C-alpha positions as CSV (number, residue, x, y, z in Angstrom):
1,X,366.6,119.7,154.5
2,X,363.8,121.9,153.4
3,X,363.2,125.6,153.4
4,X,360.1,127.7,153.0
5,X,361.3,130.8,151.1
6,X,358.2,132.8,150.4
7,X,354.9,133.8,151.9
8,X,353.1,131.1,153.9
9,X,350.0,131.2,151.6
10,X,352.3,130.4,148.6
11,X,355.3,128.6,149.9
12,X,358.3,127.6,147.8
13,X,359.6,124.3,149.0
14,X,363.2,123.7,148.1
15,X,364.4,120.3,149.5
16,X,366.3,117.2,148.7
17,X,363.2,116.1,146.8
18,X,363.4,119.0,144.4
19,X,361.5,122.3,144.2
20,X,357.8,123.0,144.4
21,X,355.7,126.1,144.6
22,X,352.4,127.8,143.5
23,X,352.4,128.9,139.9
24,X,352.3,132.7,139.5
25,X,353.4,133.4,143.0
26,X,356.2,131.3,144.4
27,X,356.7,129.2,141.2
28,X,357.5,131.5,138.2
29,X,359.8,131.4,135.2
30,X,362.3,133.4,137.3
31,X,362.2,130.7,140.0
32,X,362.7,128.0,137.4
33,X,365.7,129.7,136.0
34,X,367.2,130.1,139.5
35,X,366.6,126.5,140.4
36,X,367.9,125.2,137.0
37,X,370.9,127.3,137.5
38,X,371.5,125.5,140.7
39,X,371.2,122.2,139.0
40,X,373.6,123.3,136.3
41,X,376.2,124.2,139.0
42,X,375.7,120.8,140.5
43,X,376.1,119.0,137.1
44,X,379.3,121.0,136.5
45,X,380.7,120.1,139.9
46,X,379.6,116.6,140.5
47,X,378.6,115.0,137.2
48,X,381.6,116.1,135.1
49,X,379.1,117.8,132.9
50,X,380.4,120.6,130.8
51,X,378.8,123.1,128.4
52,X,377.9,121.1,125.2
53,X,376.8,118.0,127.2
54,X,373.1,116.9,126.9
55,X,370.4,117.4,129.5
56,X,367.0,115.8,129.1
57,X,363.9,117.7,130.2
58,X,360.2,116.6,130.4
59,X,357.0,117.6,132.1
60,X,354.1,115.9,133.8
61,X,351.4,117.4,131.5
62,X,349.6,119.6,134.0
63,X,348.2,122.8,132.5
64,X,350.8,125.5,132.2
65,X,353.8,123.3,132.6
66,X,354.9,124.1,129.0
67,X,355.7,127.7,130.2
68,X,358.0,126.4,132.9
69,X,359.6,123.8,130.6
70,X,360.5,126.6,128.1
71,X,362.1,128.6,130.9
72,X,364.1,125.6,132.0
73,X,365.2,124.9,128.5
74,X,366.3,128.5,128.0
75,X,368.3,128.5,131.2
76,X,370.1,125.2,130.2
77,X,370.8,126.5,126.7
78,X,372.1,129.8,128.2
79,X,374.5,127.7,130.3
80,X,375.7,126.0,127.1
81,X,374.0,122.7,127.5
82,X,372.3,120.7,124.6
83,X,368.7,120.3,125.6
84,X,366.7,117.2,124.7
85,X,363.0,118.1,125.0
86,X,360.9,115.0,125.7
87,X,357.6,116.9,126.1
88,X,355.0,115.3,128.2
89,X,356.5,112.2,129.7
90,X,356.6,110.3,133.0
91,X,359.4,111.0,135.5
92,X,361.0,107.5,135.0
93,X,360.9,108.1,131.2
94,X,363.3,111.0,131.7
95,X,365.6,108.6,133.5
96,X,365.4,106.2,130.6
97,X,366.1,109.0,128.1
98,X,369.2,110.2,129.9
99,X,370.7,106.7,129.5
100,X,369.7,106.5,125.8
101,X,371.3,109.8,125.0
102,X,374.3,109.5,127.3
103,X,373.1,112.7,129.0
104,X,374.8,114.6,131.9
105,X,371.5,114.7,133.8
106,X,367.8,115.6,133.5
107,X,365.1,117.8,134.9
108,X,361.4,117.0,135.2
109,X,358.8,119.8,135.4
110,X,356.4,118.4,138.0
111,X,354.8,118.8,141.3
112,X,353.9,115.1,141.5
113,X,350.7,114.7,143.4
114,X,350.3,118.3,144.5
115,X,347.1,120.2,143.4
116,X,346.8,121.8,140.0
117,X,348.0,125.2,141.1
118,X,351.4,123.8,142.1
119,X,354.3,123.0,139.9
120,X,358.0,122.3,140.4
121,X,361.1,120.5,139.3
122,X,362.9,117.2,140.1
123,X,366.6,116.8,139.1
124,X,367.8,113.5,137.8
125,X,371.5,112.3,137.7
126,X,373.4,111.0,134.7
127,X,372.8,107.5,136.1
128,X,369.1,108.1,135.6
129,X,368.0,108.3,139.3
130,X,367.3,110.9,142.0
131,X,370.4,112.6,143.4
132,X,371.8,111.2,146.6
133,X,370.8,113.2,149.7
134,X,374.2,114.8,149.8
135,X,374.1,115.8,146.2
136,X,370.5,117.1,146.6
137,X,371.7,119.2,149.5
138,X,374.3,120.8,147.3
139,X,371.6,121.8,144.8
140,X,369.7,123.5,147.7
141,X,372.9,125.3,148.7
142,X,373.5,126.4,145.1
143,X,369.9,127.7,144.9
144,X,370.4,129.7,148.1
145,X,373.7,131.2,146.8
146,X,372.1,132.1,143.4
147,X,374.9,130.6,141.4
148,X,374.8,130.9,137.6
149,X,377.1,129.7,134.8
150,X,376.0,131.4,131.6
151,X,378.0,131.4,128.3
152,X,378.5,133.8,125.4
153,X,376.3,133.9,122.3
154,X,378.7,131.7,120.3
155,X,378.4,128.9,122.8
156,X,374.6,128.8,123.5
157,X,373.2,125.2,123.6
158,X,371.0,123.7,121.0
159,X,367.5,122.3,121.4
160,X,366.4,118.8,120.2
161,X,363.0,117.1,120.5
162,X,362.8,113.4,121.2
163,X,359.3,112.0,120.6
164,X,360.2,108.4,121.0
165,X,361.2,108.3,124.7
166,X,357.9,106.8,125.9
167,X,358.3,104.0,123.3
168,X,361.8,103.3,124.5
169,X,360.6,103.2,128.1
170,X,357.8,100.7,127.3
171,X,360.2,98.5,125.3
172,X,362.5,98.3,128.4
173,X,359.6,97.2,130.6
174,X,358.5,94.5,128.1
175,X,362.0,93.2,127.8
176,X,362.4,93.0,131.6
177,X,358.9,91.4,132.2
178,X,359.8,88.5,130.0
179,X,362.0,87.1,132.7
180,X,359.2,87.4,135.3
181,X,356.4,86.0,133.2
182,X,356.5,85.5,129.4
183,X,354.7,88.3,127.6
184,X,352.6,85.7,125.7
185,X,351.4,84.3,129.0
186,X,350.1,87.7,130.0
187,X,348.6,88.3,126.6
188,X,346.8,85.0,126.7
189,X,344.8,86.2,129.8
190,X,343.2,89.1,127.9
191,X,343.0,91.1,131.1
192,X,340.5,93.9,131.1
193,X,342.2,96.8,132.8
194,X,340.8,100.2,133.9
195,X,343.4,103.0,134.2
196,X,343.0,106.6,135.5
197,X,345.9,108.6,134.1
198,X,344.5,111.9,135.6
199,X,345.0,113.7,132.2
200,X,348.7,113.8,132.7
201,X,352.0,112.2,131.7
202,X,351.1,108.5,132.2
203,X,348.5,108.5,129.4
204,X,350.7,107.4,126.5
205,X,352.9,105.0,128.4
206,X,349.9,103.2,130.0
207,X,348.2,102.8,126.6
208,X,351.3,101.5,124.8
209,X,352.2,99.1,127.6
210,X,348.8,97.6,128.2
211,X,348.1,97.2,124.5
212,X,351.4,95.4,124.1
213,X,350.4,93.1,126.9
214,X,347.2,92.2,125.2
215,X,344.9,94.0,127.7
216,X,341.5,95.4,126.9
217,X,342.0,99.0,128.1
218,X,339.3,101.1,129.8
219,X,341.2,104.4,129.9
220,X,339.8,107.2,132.1
221,X,341.1,110.8,132.1
222,X,343.3,110.2,129.1
223,X,343.2,113.5,127.3
224,X,346.1,116.0,126.9
225,X,344.4,119.0,128.4
226,X,346.4,118.8,131.6
227,X,343.4,119.6,133.8
228,X,343.0,117.2,136.7
229,X,339.5,115.7,136.9
230,X,339.8,115.2,140.6
231,X,342.6,115.8,143.2
232,X,345.5,114.1,141.6
233,X,346.9,112.0,144.5
234,X,345.7,108.4,143.9
235,X,344.0,107.9,147.2
236,X,340.8,106.0,148.1
237,X,338.6,109.1,148.3
238,X,339.9,110.5,145.0
239,X,339.1,107.4,143.1
240,X,335.8,106.4,144.6
241,X,333.6,109.3,143.4
242,X,330.7,108.9,140.9
243,X,332.0,108.0,137.5
244,X,335.5,107.5,138.8
245,X,337.9,104.5,138.6
246,X,336.1,102.4,141.1
247,X,332.8,102.7,139.2
248,X,334.5,102.0,135.9
249,X,336.1,98.8,137.3
250,X,332.7,97.5,138.4
251,X,330.7,98.7,135.4
252,X,333.1,97.4,132.8
253,X,333.8,94.1,134.8
254,X,337.5,94.8,134.8
255,X,340.1,92.5,136.3
256,X,342.0,95.3,137.9
257,X,342.1,99.1,138.2
258,X,345.3,101.2,138.1
259,X,345.6,104.8,139.1
260,X,348.6,107.0,138.3
261,X,349.7,110.3,139.7
262,X,350.6,113.2,137.4
263,X,354.2,112.3,136.8
264,X,353.3,108.6,136.9
265,X,356.0,107.4,139.3
266,X,353.4,106.0,141.6
267,X,350.6,103.4,141.2
268,X,347.5,102.7,143.2
269,X,345.6,99.5,142.6
270,X,341.9,98.6,142.8
271,X,340.7,94.9,142.8
272,X,338.2,93.4,140.5
273,X,335.3,94.6,142.7
274,X,336.5,98.2,142.4
275,X,337.8,98.1,146.0
276,X,340.8,100.3,146.7
277,X,343.4,97.9,148.2
278,X,345.9,100.6,149.3
279,X,349.1,101.8,147.8
280,X,351.2,99.6,150.1
281,X,350.3,96.5,148.0
282,X,351.9,97.9,144.9
283,X,355.4,97.1,146.2
284,X,354.2,93.9,147.8
285,X,353.0,92.6,144.5
286,X,356.1,93.7,142.7
287,X,358.3,91.9,145.3
288,X,356.2,88.7,145.1
289,X,356.4,88.8,141.3
290,X,360.2,89.2,141.2
291,X,361.1,86.8,144.0
292,X,358.6,84.1,142.8
293,X,360.2,84.2,139.3
294,X,363.7,83.6,140.6
295,X,365.2,80.1,140.5
296,X,366.7,80.8,143.9
297,X,365.8,84.0,145.7
298,X,367.6,83.1,148.9
299,X,369.8,86.1,149.8
300,X,368.2,88.4,147.3
301,X,368.0,92.0,148.4
302,X,365.0,94.4,148.4
303,X,364.9,97.9,149.7
304,X,362.0,99.9,151.3
305,X,361.8,103.0,153.4
306,X,361.0,103.2,157.1
307,X,357.4,104.2,156.4
308,X,356.6,101.2,154.2
309,X,354.4,98.3,155.5
310,X,356.0,95.3,157.0
311,X,354.1,93.2,154.4
312,X,357.2,93.4,152.2
313,X,359.2,91.8,155.0
314,X,356.8,88.9,155.1
315,X,357.1,88.4,151.3
316,X,360.9,88.6,151.5
317,X,361.0,86.1,154.4
318,X,359.0,83.6,152.4
319,X,361.8,83.4,149.8
320,X,364.8,83.9,152.1
321,X,365.4,87.4,150.9
322,X,366.3,90.5,152.9
323,X,364.7,94.0,153.1
324,X,367.0,96.9,153.7
325,X,365.2,99.8,155.4
326,X,366.1,103.4,154.4
327,X,365.0,106.9,155.2
328,X,362.0,108.2,153.3
329,X,362.7,109.4,149.7
330,X,363.4,107.4,146.6
331,X,367.0,108.6,146.5
332,X,367.7,106.6,149.7
333,X,366.0,103.5,148.3
334,X,367.8,103.8,145.0
335,X,371.1,104.2,146.8
336,X,370.5,101.0,148.8
337,X,369.5,99.1,145.6
338,X,372.6,100.2,143.8
339,X,375.0,99.5,146.7
340,X,373.6,96.0,147.4
341,X,372.5,95.0,143.9
342,X,368.9,94.9,144.9
343,X,366.3,93.3,142.7
344,X,363.3,95.5,143.6
345,X,362.6,98.4,145.9
346,X,360.2,101.2,146.6
347,X,358.0,103.0,149.0
348,X,354.6,102.5,150.5
349,X,353.1,105.3,148.4
350,X,352.8,103.0,145.4
351,X,356.3,103.7,144.1
352,X,358.2,100.8,142.8
353,X,361.9,101.0,141.6
354,X,362.8,98.2,139.2
355,X,366.6,98.6,138.6
356,X,366.5,96.5,135.4
357,X,364.2,99.1,133.8
358,X,365.1,102.4,135.5
359,X,366.3,103.4,138.9
360,X,363.3,105.7,139.5
361,X,359.8,104.8,140.8
362,X,357.8,103.7,137.8
363,X,354.1,103.1,137.5
364,X,354.6,101.3,134.1
365,X,356.9,98.7,135.6
366,X,354.6,98.3,138.6
367,X,351.6,97.6,136.2
368,X,353.6,95.0,134.3
369,X,354.8,93.2,137.4
370,X,351.2,93.1,138.8
371,X,349.8,91.7,135.6
372,X,352.7,89.2,135.5
373,X,351.9,88.0,139.0
374,X,348.2,87.6,138.2
375,X,349.1,85.7,135.0
376,X,351.6,83.4,136.7
377,X,349.5,82.6,139.8
378,X,346.1,82.6,138.2
379,X,344.8,84.6,141.1
380,X,342.7,87.8,141.1
381,X,343.8,90.9,142.9
382,X,341.5,90.2,145.8
383,X,342.9,86.7,146.1
384,X,346.4,88.0,146.1
385,X,345.5,90.4,148.9
386,X,343.9,87.6,150.9
387,X,347.1,85.5,150.6
388,X,349.2,88.3,152.0
389,X,349.5,88.7,155.8
390,X,347.4,91.8,156.5
391,X,348.1,94.8,158.7
392,X,346.4,98.1,159.1
393,X,348.5,101.1,158.2
394,X,347.2,104.6,158.9
395,X,348.7,107.9,157.7
396,X,348.1,111.4,158.9
397,X,349.7,114.7,158.5
398,X,349.6,117.8,160.6
399,X,350.6,121.4,159.9
400,X,354.0,122.2,161.2
401,X,353.5,124.9,163.8
402,X,356.7,124.5,165.7
403,X,360.1,122.8,165.6
404,X,359.9,119.4,163.9
405,X,363.0,118.3,165.7
406,X,361.4,118.9,169.1
407,X,358.4,116.9,168.1
408,X,360.5,114.0,167.0
409,X,362.5,114.1,170.3
410,X,359.3,114.1,172.3
411,X,358.1,110.9,170.5
412,X,361.5,109.2,171.0
413,X,361.5,110.1,174.7
414,X,358.0,108.8,175.2
415,X,358.8,105.4,173.7
416,X,362.4,105.2,175.0
417,X,362.1,101.6,176.0
418,X,361.1,100.5,172.4
419,X,363.5,99.9,169.5
420,X,364.2,103.3,168.0
421,X,365.5,104.1,164.5
422,X,366.7,107.6,163.9
423,X,367.6,107.5,160.2
424,X,364.7,109.7,159.4
425,X,362.8,111.4,162.1
426,X,362.0,108.6,164.5
427,X,360.6,105.2,164.0
428,X,359.4,103.3,167.0
429,X,359.1,99.5,166.6
430,X,356.8,97.8,169.1
431,X,357.5,94.1,168.4
432,X,355.2,92.6,171.0
433,X,352.3,94.5,169.5
434,X,353.5,93.7,165.9
435,X,353.3,97.5,165.3
436,X,355.4,100.5,164.5
437,X,355.1,104.3,164.4
438,X,357.0,106.7,162.2
439,X,357.1,110.5,162.8
440,X,359.0,112.8,160.4
441,X,358.8,116.2,158.8
442,X,357.9,116.2,155.1
443,X,360.4,117.0,152.4
444,X,357.7,118.4,150.1
445,X,355.1,120.1,152.3
446,X,355.2,122.3,155.5
447,X,353.8,119.4,157.5
448,X,354.8,116.7,159.9
449,X,353.9,113.1,158.9
450,X,352.7,110.5,161.3
451,X,352.4,106.8,160.1
452,X,351.5,103.8,162.2
453,X,351.0,100.1,161.4
454,X,349.4,97.5,163.5
455,X,347.4,94.3,163.1
456,X,344.2,96.3,163.2
457,X,343.1,99.8,162.4
458,X,341.9,100.7,165.9
459,X,345.3,100.0,167.5
460,X,347.1,101.9,164.7
461,X,344.8,104.9,165.2
462,X,345.5,104.6,169.0
463,X,349.2,104.9,168.3
464,X,348.7,107.9,166.1
465,X,346.4,109.6,168.7
466,X,349.0,109.0,171.4
467,X,351.8,110.4,169.1
468,X,349.7,113.5,168.2
469,X,349.0,114.3,171.8
470,X,352.7,114.2,172.5
471,X,353.6,116.5,169.6
472,X,350.9,119.0,170.4
């Protein structure tokens, strides 16, 4: 459920994933107040929140985000809520802070991996997770209806700063990782780790965590200026430029390279040769680390969305575990984990949800799980990749020039004899080819996403070419 509510050159995307727009045109303090007002209405209706309850807010560190955070805080206080200002923190840190303060919910000022001119907001529930799709749809409805719930001057909310939220988050990760691999066993390896924090919210948490794990840290793009040194999405092309993370891993002889996105809920990994291994492996390593540490993982539950590599199914099968497939969006994965007491979950974009830490995708937890796996197995990143059954997954996106539903129906009709999953767009499973194709409209951009996986890149691209021709 997404709607473009402004000029095409500066769209405002209001969807179940939150709200994003271009600063100064579609994303302004007025937009922030209107969206936060919708979140307030939702908290009042669904979360039993009332004026006087606490709401945690944080931002991803991108330049100009402080202006939007102040607007969000003002709207919350005008609605009678006690605001806990976390400053620049990761999205999962906001989830941790809500639990620590017993808050009624939270808001993160972030546009995730979108370019620097974008910003936006993500709502978080009192349980410290993304709203369920039904709840998120209510927020969209409230935004459209321009609801507000302001109070008089004698009931305005207070403002409190919490500068310890990142320390609390890291402490949770360290406590949880002890049961996967003893912290001292990780410290004894003295891993040399290169991290690109893209001058955003992951800087402090990455430093605290890796120092606590005894790592020698090579920290790139770790200032607080909020200016991205390269396009912020942690993809191969963005990390392979001169002087970038790949170069640093090789030049500094690092054991691993980690790349965060601006709100640090995703993690991409480079091996010890500076080779980008792909974001799909982040969840695979997390699953291997968790299941391999369990005395008996038979029957354990993992969760992943429909666009995530089948590698996680191979890992689960090795231990007798089960993978639940969900629609795209961390809210769906979190819901499955909560409903079935899952041990780990996530998405193929490098997002790992570790329920023991926080029910939000978390790059800090993913870093710790990867290092724990390396310490426990004694294997390098490239060796761990080699030990995992490999597939080629190729992702594309195309501008949405027509009706997304018609494009999805055309794909489903073309492969009508295959196994079809309609939870989210259409996923076509081609078992004999050991391949699948997923076509769906984006929740965050005015595009349609096409993803295919196959034993080799050529056949994956062939599937995408075939799907693209059908859609066009």
